[in-house]
Residue, then its C-alpha position, 0 to 999 in steps of 0.5 A: x545509519x546516518x544522524x540528523x538534528x531532529x527539525x524544528x517544524x515550520x508552521x502548519x508542519x510536524x514532526x513525528x516519533x515513528x514508533x513502527x515502520x513495515x517493509x513494503x513491497x515498493x521497498x524491496x524494489x528499491x533495495x534489490x535494485x530493481x527502480x534505477x534512482x540514477x535514471x529517476x534523478x533522485x539523490x543519495x543518500x535517499x530515505x525509505x519507507x513510507x508505511x508507519x505510524x507514530x505520535x506527535x513529537x513537534x507541532x508547528x505553529x498553527x498546527x492544532x488539530x488533524x484533518x478531521x478537525x479533532x484537537x492533537x497535542x504532542x503525545x497524540x498517536x497518528x497515521x498520516x499520508x506520507x505525500x503531499x498534493x499540491x491542492x492547486x494544480x489542474x489534476x489535484x483541481x479536478x479531483x485527482x489528488x492522488x496522481x497530483x505531479x508533485x505529490x512526491x517532490x519533497x521525498x525524492x530529495x536528499x536526506x542531507x538536505x533540510x528536514x532530513x526525515x523524508x522517510x519512515x525508516x527513521x527515528x522521526x518523520x516530517x510532516x509537510x505543511x498542507x499534509x493529512x494525519x488522522x488520530x488513532x484511537x486508543x483501541x487499535x495497537x501500533x502493529x495494527x496501524x502501520x500499514x494503513x497509510x499505504x497498503x490498505x489505503x491503496x487498496x480501498x482507492x483502488x477498489x473504490x475506483x473501479x467501483x466494486x459492487x455488491x454480488x461481483x467477484x474478485x480476483x487477487x494476484x499475490x497474497x502479500x499484505x496488499x493482497x490480504x488487506x484487498x481480500x477484507x476490503x473486498x468482502x466488506x463491500x459485498x463480493x461474493x467470491x474472492x479467489x487469491x493467488x499465491x504460493x506461500x502457505x503462510x500468505x495462503x492460510x492468511x488471506x483465507x482469514x481475511x476472506x478469501x473464498x478461493x485460493x489458486x496455489x501457483x505451485x500447483x497451477x504452474x502456467x498461466x494457462x493453468x491458473x486462468x483455467x482454475x479462475x474461470x472454472x471458479x467463476x462459471x467460465x467468465x473469470x472475475x469482474x475484478x481483478x487486482x495486479x499485486x504481485x509486481x512483476x510485469x509477467x503476470x499482466x497478460x493472465x491477468x487480463x485474460x482471467x477478467x471477465x467481460x466488462x471487467x476492471x483490471x487494478x494494476x497496482x504493483x507493477x512499479x518498477x519503470x522500464x521493465x516490458x511485458x508483452x499482452x494482446x491489448x485486443x483483450x481489453x477491447x474485445x472484452x471492454x476491460x477497463x485498466x486502472x492504475x493506482x499508485x496513491x490514495x486520497x485523504x478521505x481514502x486514508x480515513x476511510x482505511x482508519x474506519x475500516x479497521x475500527x469496525x472490523x478489528x474484531x472481525x480480522x487478524x490485522x495483527x498478522x499481517x505484521x508477522x515480523x518485527x526487526x530492529x531498525x538496524x537489522x533492516x538488511x535482515x528483515x529485507x532479506x527475509x521478505x524478499x525471500x518471501x518468508x515473511x508476509x511483512x517485516x515491521x521495523x522498530x526504530x530506537x534500537 
């Protein structure tokens, strides 16, 4: 653990006092060493963590409202976009702000460099100017809101870009935090059948509560062919219109494509480990006319939709159960170990202790 002085925000920036931060699957990849930060050119010490919610500790000059124009003050609870599209490059001007080439440039610098607080696994988080930030309704607890600025916004963005429509079918590979949110969003968008694939009882039980109609337990269906056949049997032999890869391992891509219906869409969200290879028959994509869509980040509008979705469905879906265990920030290694072993759906870290 390292200590830094709390920065005074520059004009248009803000300092957020973190209330709770989640351990995302991508954080585990860094923790395990799956991602070679040296090859990425990332200096250390590097701040991890991006999911979280907190209260405004300091406001920079000129910052008086959130992204929707609602007035904000120190002490207000907010959820925020943790990356910063430049809004000026050809990618951003083309409407693809989620793919801005420099959107994480600041997060890729050392924590020793001002403003220091570049990850949510800390007491504070520094929001750069031109950020996206939304006030949180009093009716929503920190625990429910903590995951929406990554997991929930990601699957909303993905299913929006896949144009999931009423009556279509969905398969979710992996029933972690992303998966349970994906089930809830898919059903809210009118999916007629949602199939979840996993092998942990707690995850399978929770994703059913979020709307999964069928589950394929990998302890019962042990081979890729078994799982593909199970999905096809549940979809009249066709496969699903939309399949989401949320496992984070390239080995599941082949079966994911095989269980996607002709004319379907395959959403690749989980595989962020650069340099991990896999093999599959690309003719499957061609002959079945499958669209493969990569989802890394989301738009500010997607974050707003995530907050609206949480508010609208709070009485129907068990959002409070997505965070299954809580740990003091000082116990972060233990939290990582437990989540890495699959014992918990998502760990929550509580700063200040």
